[in-house]
N, C-alpha and C positions, 0 to 999 in steps of 0.2 A: 657769585656773579649772577647776572640776570639771564633770562632766556629770550631769544628772538623768535617770535611767531610770525610766519608768513601768512598773510591774510588772503583768502580767496575772495574775489569780488568780480562784478561785472559793471557795465555802465549803469545798471539799475541800483547798484549799491553793494553792500557787504553780503557775502553768502552766509546763510544761516548757520552752516556747520562750522564756521570759524569760531563761534562761541563754544562749540563742543571741544574743538582742538585747544582752545584757551584753558579749559578745565584740566586737560592733560599737561599743558605747559606749566600751570600753576603748581602742579604736584612735583615738578622738577625744581622749582625755585619760587620764592615768594614774590619776585619782581619779574614782570613780563613786559617787554616792548613789542608792539605790533608793527610790522612793516606792511604798508600799503603802497604797492608800486604799480603804476599804470599811467594812462593819460586821462586827464580830467577825472581824477580819482578822489577828489576832496570829499564828495558825498560819502563814499565808503569809509574814508578816514574819520569823518565825523561820527559815523555809526559805530566804528570800532572804538572810538574814544569813550563811548557811553558804557562799554562792557565792564563789569566789576572785575577788579584785579589788574587792569591795565595801568602800567606806570606812565607810559607815554606812547604816542603813535608817531612813527616815522613815515612821512609822506614823500615819496619820490615820484615826480611826474616828468614825463618826457615822451617824445615820439618813439624813442627806441624801446620803451616799455609798454607801448600801447597794446600790443597783442600778447604780452608776457611770454615771449620766446625764451627758451631756457638759457641761451647764451648771454644776452644782456642782463636778464634777471639774475642768473647765476653769478655773473661778475659782480653785481651789486651786493648780493648776499655775502659773497666771499670777502668783499671789502669791509663789510660790517662785522663779520663773524668773530674776528679776534677779540672783540669787546664783550663776548658772551660765552657762557658755559655750554649752551646748547642752541641749536637751530631746529625749530619744529615747524612742520607743515601738515595740513590735512592730507590723508592718503587719497586725494582726488586726482583727476587727470593732470591738473596743473602741478600739484605737489609731487606726484610720481614722475613728472617730466623734468622738473628742475633740480630736485634735491640729490639725485644720484650724481649729477654733474658737480654740484656743490661739494659733496663728499669726496669725489675724486680730486677736485682741485685743492681741497684741504688735506688730502692724503689721510682720510679717516674712513672707517666703515660706516655704512648707513644701517640703521635698525628700522625695518619696514613694518607697517601694519600693526603698530603697537596697540594692544587692547587694555593694558594695565601698567601702571608705573609703581613699582615696588620700592624703588630708591632712585636717587638722581642718576645712577649709572646702571640700574637693573630694571629690565622690562620683560613683559610677557607678550608673545605674539603667536597667532595660530599658524600651524604648519599642516601639511597633508590634508588640505581642504577642510581644515578646522577639526580634524579628528584627534589632533594632539596640540598641546600648548607648550611652546618652547620658551624657556627663560634665558634671556640674553643679558650678559654683563659686559660693559665696555670700559676700557681704560684709556680711551682716546682723550686728548686734551679738550676737544670740542665734540659734543655729542650731536649727531645729525639723525633725526628720526621723523618718519611720517606716522601719523596716528589714525587708526580707524575710528572715525568720529562717532559712529553708531554705538561704540562701547562707552562713550562718556556723555554725561548729561551736560547740557549747555549752561554756561554761567548766566546770571541775571544781569539786567541793565542796572547800572549804578546810579546813585543820586547825583553824582557829579561827573563831569567829563574830564578825561585825562588830557593833558596838553598835546597839541599836534605840532610837530617840528618838521619843517620842510628840509629835505636833504638833497644833495647834488645827485643828479641822475647819472646815467652812463651813456657811452656811445653806442650806436647801432652795431649789430653784429655783421661781420663779413662772411660768417660761416653759413648762416641760414637767412632766409627772407620770408616774409609773410606773403602768402598767395591769396587765400580766400578763407573766410570764416562763415560757415552756414549754421545759423542758430535756429533751433526749433522752438517756436513760441507756443505756449499752451496756457489755457485758463486753469488747468488743473494744477495741484501742488507739485513741487519739484520732488522727484523720486527719492532723493537722499534724505529729505527732511520731512516727508509726509507722515502724518499720523496713521493713515490708512492706505494700504497698497493692495490693489487687486491685480493679479498677474495671470497670464495665460501661457499655455504651452502648445506643443505641436498638434494636440487633439483638435484644434479649431480648423485645421485643414487649409485655410486661406486667409489672406490679409483682410478680405472683405468680411468674412465671418468673425474674425478676431475683433475688428473694429465694431461691427454691428452688435456683438454680444457684450463686449466689455465696456465700451465708452458710455452707453446710457447708464449702466450700473455705477460706474466710476463717478459720473456727474451727480447722481443722486446721493452718493455717499461722500462726495467731496474728496475722492481718493485719487492717488497717483496710479498710473498704469505701469506695470512691469511685465517682463517676459522671460521665459527660459531661453537658454542658448539655442535650443532646437528651433524655437519660434523665431528667433532673430536670424538664424542661419537660413530659415525657410523664407525670410522676407516679410514675415507678418508684422514685425516691429523694428524700429531702428536700433542701432547698437547701444545708444545711450539709455535704453530702457532695459537692457539685459541685467538680470539679477543672478549672481553666482560667483564662483571662484574666479572666472575671467571677466566678470562684469562688475556690477555695483554690489556693495554690502549694505543692507538696509536692516533697520530694527524698529519698525513701526509698532504702534499699539495693536494694530490688527492687520494681519497679512492673509489674504484670501487667494489660495492657489487653485486655479481652474484648469483642469486638463493637463496638469503637470505631474509627471510620474514620481519625481522626488529623487533624481540622481544626486549622488553625494556632492557633485560640483555645484548643483543648484542650492542644496541645503546649506552649503558654506556661506552663501550670501544672504540667507534670511532666517537662519535658525535662532537668532537672538531676538526675534519678534516676540512681543509680549503674548499675543494670542494668535494661533495659526488655525485657519479654517481650510480644509481641503475638500475639493469637489472633483471626483474622478469616477469613471465608469468601471474601473478595475479595482475590486476590493482588496487585491494583493499589492497595490501600488505602494512603494516605500514611503511616499509622502504621508500616508496615514500613520506611520510610525512616529512622526514628530508633531502631528496635528493635535490640537486641543479638541477640535470638533471635526468630524469627518462625515461627508455625505456621499454615498455611492449612488450614482445616477448619471444620466445624460447631461453633460455640461450645458448644452444649449437650452434644454428644457428647464434646468434648475435656474440658470441666469434669467431666462424669460420670466419665470415665476417670481424670482427675487425682485426684478425690475417692477413688476406689477404691484408687489406688496410694499415697496419702499415709498 
């Protein structure tokens, strides 16, 4: 049987990490259908149809799906699930929001944060902040899992587009209602898919110094900005920029940690980065234990010099 992949998308189109999740889905089965659910979502469906390995794209459009609330979206997935061996979604805020509901309605367990597919029913996932890898095997009739997209390379765009089939939408939920959506717009790359990430910690002392020090360097590098939990808790950066166990998991080609001590919770979100550069005034900071390159010095002076040399 085929696999149903739940696509992440916005009004601007398909989220880049959907292509990473597709790689994981293809390791479960050779045939993958992609569900694009939303309002005015055809653009995202057309982009999904170009991904290699997609058998077909199921497009569900309706006002009830406009904000992708878990109740109507979950009902739609549950309606489609019996025709598939597995339901897969990226371990994004949307995937983590809807798939537990789907698993409960199907009366199966969910396998979360999958980083490797060893067999159609056997998976590996990190536990204890990434200090151990757990192997999970499921015997449920339908496998429900979220995948950590940073652990999988994205599929390429195919030469031909898969067919797009419009399917019936669902009714609006009476359990929850949409109130407001606040979207942060930025010219910099999205944190989860950026090739370069420069992240700051509590050492910056204030939001003003955080922005003044990191933003110019990020703009010159074409990098996304991240933050430790301590920096987010202190109000230096918004929640969506948090990297770590309770934030985002990223795996860029280059990760620059500035004024971040390297607590295990933060390392869980960035230790898969290809090259890690650490800048910290404390030579005993744990971050140096995982860094490929380390620079002991004042973070403000180092970043100011780096900005001038770029």
